[in-house]
Each structure stands twice: as structure tokens, then as C-alpha cells.
C-alpha positions in Angstrom: -53.8 -43.3 142.3 -55.9 -40.9 144.3 -55.5 -37.1 143.8 -57.2 -34.3 145.7 -58.1 -31.0 144.1 -58.2 -28.3 146.7 -60.3 -25.3 145.7 -60.0 -21.9 147.4 -62.0 -18.8 146.4 -60.0 -15.6 146.7 -61.6 -12.3 147.9 -61.6 -11.0 144.3 -63.8 -13.9 143.2 -61.1 -16.0 141.4 -60.7 -19.6 142.2 -57.4 -21.4 142.9 -57.2 -25.1 142.3 -54.2 -27.2 143.4 -53.3 -30.9 143.7 -51.1 -31.3 146.9 -49.9 -34.8 145.8 -48.2 -33.2 142.7 -46.1 -30.2 143.7 -46.4 -27.3 141.3 -49.9 -28.2 140.1 -51.7 -25.0 140.8 -54.1 -23.1 138.6 -56.6 -20.1 138.5 -60.1 -20.2 137.2 -63.0 -17.7 136.9 -65.3 -20.4 138.4 -64.7 -23.4 140.6 -65.6 -25.6 137.6 -63.0 -24.0 135.4 -60.3 -24.3 138.2 -61.2 -28.0 138.6 -60.9 -28.7 134.9 -57.6 -26.8 134.6 -56.2 -28.6 137.7 -57.2 -32.1 136.3 -55.7 -31.2 132.9 -52.4 -30.0 134.4 -52.2 -33.0 136.8 -52.7 -35.4 133.9 -49.9 -33.7 132.0 -47.5 -33.8 134.9 -48.3 -37.5 135.4 -47.7 -38.3 131.7 -44.4 -36.4 131.8 -43.3 -38.3 135.0 -44.2 -41.7 133.5 -42.4 -40.8 130.2 -39.2 -39.8 132.0 -39.2 -42.8 134.4 -40.0 -40.7 137.5 -43.3 -42.5 138.2 -44.3 -46.1 138.2 -46.8 -46.6 135.3 -48.4 -49.6 136.9 -51.3 -47.6 138.3 -54.3 -48.4 136.2 -56.9 -46.2 138.0 -56.8 -42.5 138.6 -59.4 -40.9 140.9 -59.9 -37.2 141.7 -61.7 -35.9 144.7 -62.6 -32.3 145.5 -61.7 -30.7 148.9 -63.8 -28.1 150.7 -63.9 -24.6 149.4 -63.0 -21.4 151.4 -62.6 -17.7 150.8 -59.1 -16.3 151.1 -59.1 -12.8 152.5 -56.4 -10.5 151.3 -54.8 -8.2 153.8 -52.1 -5.6 153.7 -48.8 -6.2 155.5 -46.3 -3.4 156.2 -43.1 -3.7 154.2 -41.1 -3.7 157.4 -42.5 -7.2 158.2 -40.8 -8.6 155.1 -37.3 -7.6 156.2 -35.5 -10.7 157.4 -32.1 -11.3 159.0 -30.4 -13.8 156.7 -27.5 -15.8 158.3 -24.2 -15.6 156.3 -21.5 -18.3 156.1 -19.2 -16.4 158.4 -21.8 -16.3 161.2 -22.9 -12.7 160.7 -26.4 -11.6 159.5 -27.4 -9.6 156.5 -30.8 -7.9 156.2 -32.5 -8.8 153.0 
């Protein structure tokens, strides 16, 4: 099984590590190394749980991690009005959420 750890550096210096092959495996770290270690540990825990509950085939005998390119994520402010969305209702009308 091959898993990719994607690392992104946020504008505030924190690192995010996630494993796209395992939804929900996303962690923060103070350094890229810390985010990598935390992502590996969480990924291994998720895999163990899925095998234990019969959700993953345990026949894979090799696990390999690779690290994806790093980038800086810039934070920006978005006006609150942009978050208002027209949500369709069952009767065909729309409600603003």
C-alpha cells in the first residue's frame, strides 16, 4: 500500500500534514517533521482500525509513505456576505443560510 503525506505550510508557520488516500487523516505540527510523524501515526491507527473492523483487506504486507511538495498557504479575509448561500428547499423555494 502506498500513501502520500501532503505537507502545507500556513502563513502563521504551522504545518498541515494529510494523507489523501485516507479521508480524515489531517494533522498540525510546529515543523514539517512533526507534521509528518503525526500524519504517519494517525494513518497507521486508521489502517489498524479498518483492518480490525473488516473494512480493509489485511493482505497488504508492505506500507510505503511518500512526501508531497510543500507550499505556503496564504490566509485572506473574505467578507461575510460571500458566505451567504441560497439553499434549495424540498418545496422548490430557496432559503438563505
